[in-house]
N, C-alpha and C positions, 0 to 999 in steps of 0.2 A: 642136302646140305651147301650143295652150292648157291641155291636161291635165298639160304636165310644168310648164307655170308653177302652174297650180294645186296639182298634187302638191308641189312646194318649197315652195310657202306653208304648205300643212301640215307640212308635215316640219319647218319651221323654228317654228313656233306650236308643236307637239307637243315639238320637243327644248329649247325655252324653257322650256315648263311643267314637263316632266320634271327640267330640270336645276334649278330653282326648287324642287320639290318634293324632290329628290335634298338639297338643301342645308337645307332645312327639317329632313328626316329628320336629317340626320348632328348638327344644332346642336341636337335633342330627343335623339338617343340619347346626345349627350357630356353634356348634362345630366343624365340620369337615370343613366349612368354614375358622373359626378363625387358623386352623392348617394349609389347605394349605396356606390360607396368610401368616401363618407364617414362612412356609416352602420358599413361592416366594418373601419375602420381601428382598428386598438388605440389608436394614438397621439393620434388626434383625441379617444377615447374619454376618454383619461387627462388631454388637455389637455397633453399635452408634446411634443417635435421628436425629429426622427429620433436624432439626435444626443444624448439624453438616457444620462443614466449608470444603471448597476442601481440605484444610492441613489437617483436623480432619479423612476425609476419607483416605486418602494415607497413613497418622498414622496406622491409624488401620489395614488397607490392608498390611502395610509392616510386622507388628508385627504379623498378621494371618498367613501369605505367610511363614513367616519362622518357626510356628507353625507346620503347617499342611501339608509341602512340601512332598511328598513321599519319596523323597530321605533322608529325616531326619526324618521324623514319619514311623514307620513301621505297624502301626495300619490297620487294614482290610478298615476302610473307610476315611481313608486321602487321598485317590487321589478322592474320589466323594464330601469330604469336601473344598478339595484344588479348584478341579473345581467350586466348588458353591461358593466361594469366587470367585474367578477371574470373574466370570460373574457378581456378584455382583457390584464388584469394576468398570467392563466395562457401567454398568448403571449408577451409581452414579457419577463416573468420567467425565459422556459427560453432559454438562447442558442441551441439548436437550433431552435426554433419561430421566434424572431426573426428570427433568420439566414434562412429558409424565407420569413417574410413579406417580408421586405426586398428577397430576390432575386426571389420568384414570386410576391407578393402573396397567396399563400394562409394561409386561418388555420384552418385544420385540421389536425387529426393525420395524418389520411390522406387527403385529397382528391382523390387518383388512383383511388380505388377503392372507399372509402365512401360517395361522394357518389352516390346515385343518376341524378342528371343525367350526371355524366361518365362512369360504367357505361351509362348508353342511349346515350348519344354512340357511346362504343366499341362497342357492338354493332348500333349502325346501320352504323357503318363497316364491322364485319366481315360485316354480313346485305349489304352492297351492296358485293361484290368488285369492284372498278374492272379488275383483273387480268382476272378470269373474264369479266367483261363486255367487255374485250379481244378477250382468246382464244376470244369465242365459236363464231366458226367453226370453230375447232379442237378442241373438247370434245365430248362425248359427246351436247350439245343440239344439232349442228350435224345438219342434214340428212341422212338418209341416204344413204348413200352417196357423202358428202362426204369431200373430202380430209383434213379433221382428224378424219373418223369415230373413237373410239375413245381418242383424247386429250384428257384433262381438267385445267385447272390449278384446284386446288382449296386457296386460301389460307385456312386456318380458324385463325389463330392468335389465342391470347387466351382457348380455350374451357377448357382444362386448368388457367388461373390464377385460376379464381372461387375454390378452396378457400384457396390461399396466400394472398390481398388476404383472405378474412374473417378469416382466422386473424393476419394481417400486424399486428406492434406495433413502437413507436417505439422511440429509444433512451430516453427519458425514462421509457416504461412499464417498460423493462426494469429500470432502472436502480431503478426508486421501487417497484414491485409485484414484479414476476419474481423478481428477486434476492432478497426478504427471501421469499418465498413459497417459495423453494426449499430454505428450510429444513426444512419439514414435507412438502412438496411436491415429485416430482422433476420437472424440466420436459425436454421434448424440442423441439428448438428445430432450424429450416431455412430455412439461408438461401438466397434465390432472386432473381432476377434477370428482366427482361422479357427477349425474344428469346433464352430459354433454350432450347435443345433437350432437353437432358438432365433439365432439370426439368419436361418436359411427359412426358418417357418414366418417369420416377418417380412421377408422378401417383398411379395407381393403388397402387401400393405405399404410399405417403404416406397416402391414404386407409383403407386397411385397418390401419395403426399407427396412425391415430388414433382406429378405430372399435374396435379390441382394447386399447388404452391408454386413455382417456379414463374408462373404467367403473372402472378401479383405480386411479384418484385420480392421473392423469399429467397434467400441467399440457401443452398443446398450440400452439406458437406458431411463426410464420414472421417471417421478416425478408427487407426488400427491400431487397438487396446495395448496390443502387444509390443510395438515398435514405439510407440509414443507413451513411453510411460513418464517424462516428464509433465506431459498434456495432462494425460491421465490424474496425476497427482495433484497438479495444480487445479483442476476443475472436481475433482472429487469421486470420481468414477468408482464403485465399489464391484459392478458386476457388469454383464455383457449380454445383450444389447442392452446398451443404454442413451436414453435420448434427452436431449438438453436442448433449451432455446435461446439464443445469445440475442440481448437486446442494450444497447448503451454499453458495451464490454462485460455486461453483467450476464451470468449463467443460471436461465433459471431451471431446475429439475425436473423431470417427468416422473412421478411419483406412484403411479397407477400399477398394477400385478402386472397387467396384459396390455397389450398394443393393438388397438383398432382405429379406424378411422373417425369414427364419433367422439372414441375419448381423446386424441390426439389432436383434433380440431378444437375440442372443447380447453385443452390444456392450452393452445395455441392462444386461442382468445382470451383467456383467461389471463394472459400475462400483461396484455395493454391495458393501458389507466382506462378506468370509466369514465373519465375527463376527455380523452383524446377525440372522441366524438358525442358530440353533445346532442340531447334530443330535442327539437322545436316545435313548438306548436303554437299555438293562435296568443298563447299568454307571454311569448316571450322571444318573439321572435325582434320585435323592435328591440329590447336590451340585447340580442346578440349582435342586432347588423351595427346597433350604435358603439359597441365596443372596437372600434377601429382604434384607438387611439395609443391600444396596448402595438402597434406600429404592422399590423397583421390584417391580411384584406380576409374579407368572410367569405367560406366557400358552403353553398346550402345546397344538398343531395336530397332528390326527392325520390324516392323509391316504395315498392309497393310489399314488402315485403315487412312484416311486424320484426326485424332481426337487424342489426347494423351486419352487412356481410365483411368478410373477412379483406378483401378488397380496399374497403373504405379504409377500413384500421389500417392497412400498409401504406396506404397513399399518406393519410392523415400522421402517419408517424414520420414519414421522409420529408414533410412539408409541415412539423409542427412549428418549428421557428419563424416560420412566414405565413402561415395559414390557420385561422381557426375554422375548424369544420363541423358543420351540424347535419342533422338527418333529420327529414321529415318525412313520415308514413302516410302514403296517401289513401284515401278512403275512409280516415279516421273523422268521426265529428268534432274531435278538438282541432284538428286540422284543416278545414274546409276555406275559411277567411284568408291564410296563408297562400295555400294551394291557387285561389281563384285569384287572389291579387297579383299574380305575378303570370296568372294563364297557364298552368303547368297541365301537360295531360297525363291522365291516368292510366293510359295504355302504354306511356313507355317511362324508362329511369330519366330524370333531369339535374343537370347539374348546373349551377348560374354561383359566378362570382361578382362577389360586391366590393366595391373599392369604399370610397369615403360618404356617395350618394346611397341612400340603402331604397332610392324608388326607383333607380335604374342601374339592372348587373351590368359591369362591363364586360363580362363574356357568358355565354350559356351552350350547352350541348345538352341534347336529348336523344336518346338509344334505346332499344329495347334492352339490351344489356352494356353498361359500361364498362369498357375494356380499360384495365389499368394505364396501358401505356397512354390513351387518351385522356384519362383524368392528368395523368404524369404531365403531359405537352401542353395541357390550356392552364393549367394552375401553374408550371413554371414560366408561361409567358405573360401570366398576369399576376406574378407573386410578390407583387410591392403595389402600395398605396399610388395615388395621383402624387402627391407629397408625399413621399415618405420621411421617415426623421433618422438623422444618422446617430443609430441607437448603441450599436456594436462596429467591431472592425471587419466584421464578415459583411455587414448591410454596405459597409464605406469602400469596401474591396470588389464589392458587385456593382453598386451605383456609380462609382469613380474609379474605375480599374486603371493601372498604369500606362499611358500612351505610349504605342510600341516605336511612331514614327513620327516627323512633324508634321505630315500630311496627314496622318490619321489618328488625332488628338481626340480627347474623351473631357470633355467640358462639364464642372458642376457648378450650379448656383445655388448657394448654400446662405437661407437666411437663418440670422440669429435672433432666438428669440429666447423665452420665459415659459417656465412650465405654468402658466398663468392664464385663465380667461382672458386678459385684458390684451394678449395678442392673438386672440384666436381671428380678428378680422384680417390682419398681415397675413396669417398663413393662408386664410379662407383667398385673399387676393391673389396671392402666390399660386394656390393651387387652380384658382381660374384661368391664371395665366400660362401656366404650365400646358393646363387642357389646349389651351389655342396656340400656345407654339408647339405643340407636338403637329398637329395637325397643319399649320401654316408650314414647319420645317420638311415635313414629308413632300408637299407642293413643291415648296422651294428647289429640293436637294433633284428632283426630276426634272427641272428647267436650268439649274445652274450647278455645275460640274464641281465649281470651286469650293462646294456644299459637301459635295460626296467626301465620303469616309470620316466626316468628324460627327460626334454624339454627344449631344447636351440631354444633361440630367437636372432635375429639381428636388431641392432637400431644404430640409430645414433641421436645428439643432439646439439643442436646450443647454442655455449659457451655466447653468448650475450643474449640470451633470458632466458636461465635456469641459472641464476647465481647463487641462493641461493642451488640450488640443485650440482652444482659444486663446489661451496665452502664447502659445508659439506665432498666431498668425498677429496678434497685437504688438509685441514687441518688436515687430519691424518697423522701419520709419512709414512716413506717410499713411499710418493707419489712421481711423477716425476716433477723434477723441471717446465718444460715446457710439461702442458698436452696435449696441442693443437696436432692432429691427433695421440693422445694416445687412443688404446682401453682398457676398462676395464669390468670384468666379475663379475655382482652382481648377489646375490640370498637375496630375501626378506623374513626375519623371521617374520614382521608384518608390520601395514601399513607402518609406520613410521621408520622402521629400518631395515638396509640392511647389508649385508654381501657381501665383495668385494676384488678382486685383480686387479693389472695391472698386464698387458701383459709385459714382460721383453722389447721385441722389438715395438720400435714407426712405427706405420704403415704409410708406405710410406718409409722407409729405406730398399734397396735392396743390391742387389751383386754389383748393377752399383755405389754404394755410394764409393767415393775416387776415381772415375776416373777424366777426363779434363771436363775442363768447356763446352765444346763443345757436349760430349754426354751427359751433364747433360741437356742443353738446349735442345739436341734433345727429351730426355725425357719429358721435361716439356711441350712441344709443340705439345706432342701428343694427339691424339682424346680420349676424357674422356668418351667416351662412346664406345670406343673398348674394348670387354671382352679379348680378347687375349691379345692385349697391355698390359693394364691395370694389368692384371694376372702377366704376365712376370715381371713388375716392382715391384711388392709386394710379393715375392717369401719369402724372410726372413720373412716379416711380417706374411705371411700365416701360416710358419713352427711354428712360434714361438705361434701363436693364437691356432693351433692345436694342439702343444703340450700341454697348458694351458688345451685344453678341453677335450684331452687323459685322463690327469691326474685326472679331476675331476670327469668325466664320468665312469672311470673305477675303479678308488681306490677310491671313496668316501672321496675324500681329502677337508678336511674343508677350506672355505676360511679364510685366516687370520686377516682380519680386518672386522671393524662395526662400523656404524656410524650411526645415525639419520639423517634423510632427511624430509625436508618439501614437502607440495604438491607443485607439477609442477604450473607453471603458464601456463594458457590457453591461446596458441598464438590465437587461432581462436577466442577467444570473442570478443564480440562486442565493441568498442571503447564508450566512454561518449558519445559524440556526437549522433553515432546512437542509443543508447539505451533511451536517451532525447529525440530522434524523434519519436521512436518506442512508448514511451510511450505518447507524444503528438497525435500520431496517434489514439493509444488507447482510450484515452480521448475525444479526437473528435468523436470516432464512438459511446463512451457510451453516451454522448452529442446529439450526433444525435438518437439514437436508443432511448433516454429517451422523444423527442421530439415530439408534436404532430403536425396535421397541422394548428393547430390556433395559437400553439407556434411558430411555422415557419412564419406565416403570420404578428404576432405580433414584433416577431425579426425581418423582413425585413422590416418592417414599420418603426422601431427605427432607423434601418440602414438608410434608404431613407432618414428620417427627419434628422438624426446626417447630413448625406452627404449633404442634401440641404441647412443646416445653413453652412456648413465650406466652402461649395463652394459659398455661399453670401457673408462671411468674404473675402475669396479671392478675389472676386470679388470687395468688397467695399475697400481691400486695394490695388488691381490695381488702380481702378478709381485716389484714393486720390494721388497715386503717381506720375500717370499721369498729375492728376492737379498741384502736386508739382513740375514735370517737365514744365508746361506751365508757371506757373508764374516765373520758372527762366529764363526760355526763354524771358521773357517780364522785365526782370531786376528789379523782385522783391527780396528783400533778407528777407529769409524766416528763416534765424537763428538771425534777430533784436529783442533785448529785451530778448533772451535767458537766457544770461548771468546773467541780473538782478531777471529774473523769477527763473533761478537756485539757485541763492544766498538769494531770498527771502524764497525760499523753504527750503534751509538748517538752514536759521536762524528761522524756524516757531516751535512755540514750540512742543518739545516731549515729554511733562508732561500734560496727559490731566488731567482737573479738572472737576468733572462732578457736577452736580446740586442734592442734597439729596431732593428729594420730592416723592410721593406716588408711582413713577413707578420706581424709581432707589432703594427703600429703602431694598428692599430683597436681592436685587446684593450686594449693598454697606456695608449693615450692616448685615442682619440674614443668609444670606447663605455665608459667609466666612468661609474660609477654616481654620483647625488650625494652629496658626502663623502669620495669616493674621490680619491687621488692617488697616482702613481707617480715616483719620484726616481730619476732618471738620473745615471749615472755616463760623463764623456767619458774617454777613453782612447785610445791604438792597441795594436799588438800587442806592441809592445818594454815599456810598462808595465803592460799589463794585470794581469799576475801579481801584482805589488807594490800596486798601485791596489786591485783587487778586493779583494786580501785584507782591508787598512785597510777598505775600504767596508763589507766584510763585517761586522767586528768593530764598527763604530759603529752597524750598522744592526741589529745581533744583539738589544737590548732591544726593539727593536719588533715581531719577527718574531711577536708574537702578533696584531698590531694588524690586524683583517680590513680596514681600510681603506685601505691601505698594500700596494704593489707595487714592487717595486724593479729594475733594468735596469741595461745600459750601454750605450755609444754607441760604435763604434770608427769612429775618425774617417779611417782610411785607405781606408774606403767613400767614394767619392766623393757618391753618393746621401745618407750620412748628414751628411756635412758641409755640403752643398747644403741640406738640410732645416732644421738648425742655423743657420745664416745666414738663411735665410727667418723661421725663429720670431725671432730679433733685431729683423731690420727690421720686423715685425709691431709687437714691443713698443715699439720706438722712438714717440716722440712726434712726430716728422717725419721724414718722407724723409729717408734717408743713404746715402751709397754707403758700404758696409764693405769693408773689404780686411784680413781676418782671417788670421791667420799661425796654423794649426793646433796646433804645438807651444805659443802661448800658450793653449791652450784647454784643454789637457790637464792634468785632476784638479778642471775645474769639476763642479760640478754643478747639475742643473736637476731644479726641482720642478713637476711639471705637473698642473696640474687640469683633467681633459679636461670637467668637466661647466659648469663654471663659467668655463672659457675663462681662464685666466692662467698666469703661470709664475713661479716663484722661482730667482734664481741664489745660487751659493756661487762663491765664486773666493779662495785662500789670499792672493793677491797684494793682492786688493782687497775686505776684508772691510766689511762695511754699516756696523758702528760707528765704525771707523776715519773712513770718508767723510763719515758724519755729524759727526766732532767735526772736521772739517778747517776751515780758514780759505778766505777769499775766494780766497790764491792755491790751491790744493788745488782750490777748484769751478772756477776758471779754467781750469787745464791739464785737471781733467776735461771740462771743456765742448769742449774740442776735440781729444780721444782718446777711445776707447772702451776697455772695460777688456779686452778680448783685443786690441787692435790692439798693435801691434810696429812700425808704421813711423815712428810720432811718438814712441816714449819717448825721453828725453834721456840716459837712461843709456848707454854705451857704452865700447868699450876706447878712444875718443879723446878721452877729458873729461880734464879736470886734476885730477880727482879721483883719491886714495890709491888703489891695486888695493884694498887692505883693506875701505876703503870702496864700492868698487864689487860686490864679493863678498857685503858685508854684506846687499845688498839682494837678492839672488839666491835662489831658492830652489829645492832638490833636490826629487826625487822624492820621497824618504821626508817632506820636510816639507808637500806639497802637501794634505793631509789633516789636519794637526795642528787646525785649529778646526773640523772638519765637526761633530763634537759639539755643540761649543754653538748651530752655526749650525740644529741639527736642533729643539734646544729652543727656540731662539726663533721656527722655524718652526710649531713645534704650538702656541705661544704666540702668534703671530699679529702678532709685530711685525718679519717681516721683509717687504722690500718687494716688493711685486707689480706685475707687468707684465703689463696686461691687454690681451688680442688679441680682435679680432673672430670670428676662426674659426681650425680648427686647419690649414695646409697639406697639402697631398697631398702623399704621398712622391711624391721625383721617381723620375720613369721609370717608375711602376705606373699 
């Protein structure tokens, strides 16, 4: 007993201490987690609430950036605070990252696989397999001879996902980075997810694709389909794994049921245009090399394979705007002439770059296997012609970049020409001048330090293509009256402002100026491609251009004129028709990608059905036409009666008059739109033919009024009479028991305003103007009777009035609608009496 009591006391003491320490530990943990959350909370960093709008987030960011920018705030912690502010703004300015933080509290782009701590935790879980320990007695580690020997439960999920996690990108990276890069660099993107068995199976194939494609300038990326739902929806991913190729911001879908190296490479090659790399032989080599007027250099690749390698396609895709690439297969009889013409070895692959001169390549490289990096470097160094054309803003930015400083200025000598063969001589002369000046400037720069840092490029421009650019220079004073074949030297101070000067001598005026006409004609017909002849005819112009360049390069003379220019027109841009066709092609491909086999079958069946129906229609039309021809040949006049038929059709009523009954009640009354009314005539079967005709004639002038509908109410229907009685009761100011004689209501016209809930009445025996002009006697009489109540009428056969006076107050059927036209005029003037009601009663018996 003593031992038991002592043990109980010790346990109570230990439990109390443990509970107190656990409570203290929990409080400390809560405080630390709160502080850490406060530090990593972007809302707290920017000082805004979670309900802040994007405008409020941007405003708070701008204020804090001005306050904590390291250049303006000298405090020690300003730089780290500025970084925290920038990171917080990145999180909250992106809708996807902000939603991720609001829902999970994560602020990283890919916290599940980029964070080292999370990866280590995952690996720890993977290494410590609880299922394996649970089934340890049944695994291969069991005791020899045990019941579970030979069975092992090995769960190794996650080992093959590392490469997917390393290459994974978010929707923001896809939109801001990858989509733009795909215009120069093709991208291969794989969509995957966790617990995807097929993703684990294709992991070796994906590794091989990465190893093969990355060295040849392919971008590689993966997307977690479970996290990037918005990107999955945009691309149109239906399952995982899912492979797409991104070219020029357009995704191309891999549709094969299984993934292999051969099928994937075939899919990639098929996405490039067949015209991207042109096959060259002896028959088309001259045409290919002579096509440099499109402002692109010519690249000819000599290879030993009968296929165009993927690296050639990728380099052609990257430089498609600056270079046209052709492929010559060595060893064929059709390419022997071109191979021997340029002395190409059959043992190695060779790359030649041609500018304007098709006889001599500007650069060449020969290797057993041409690497992509080598091809990229040599094409990038020779991507412009000797005399390129300023055909787009990108060319202008490359040839004439903005000068950084006064000591490092970039000059451009631009010749103004027309797109005409008569200016070929001027362009050829400037091309030769540019070639000689390039070699001379290199030699002078090594000897004269004043030339170092300056760069001069030569180009020409089409006057009719770049009118805005030309007008900006011509509008400045001291410009030549005729700028055709004039050279301007310019330097850019920023993207839209340039400084320039005109060369005094017009390009093309030489020492032969002023000689006889025969000499001029001889010079005019000289060969434009002959460099020596062209140089001799442009001596004075060359000297004037050289003097102007020397003055700018050696003396740092500032350019006298300055103007603002717009961006150059892109002469190589696709036309509107081609852009529409391209967009339609993309839509067709997207539609095809989104359709399943069942959808295709359904659409095909619909098209077949429509085709059959149209075909039957054409067949029937053909049969009818043949029948008419047969009857005509027999002497039958098919046009007989057409005139009478057409005349009857033209005279048919154009004013529809509907019967007001239970089926049409809602459409004619309850569902009327604002401003619309329905005019209803009350009649029976006996009076309907006469009254409808007169009613139609009176309403005919209003047939084009879209706010009017016309109908009639057959009083012989019990439901119609009951509905009319209910409407009259709702219009009375006080409840009153009505005993209506249906015969006295014939010829009454009711105007119903379904939206505003009121009606107006017309009755031939009780016109509104007569009632308004009556005295007190008429008022007292009307107070005790209704306009259509026959029980209280004083006129009867038993009165003492003469029979003539009695019939003078009786109205016949022909007289019931005599004042209806005038009442319609007052109705549209708004001078008729209105009887408002609270609601439209239900149709009796409906």
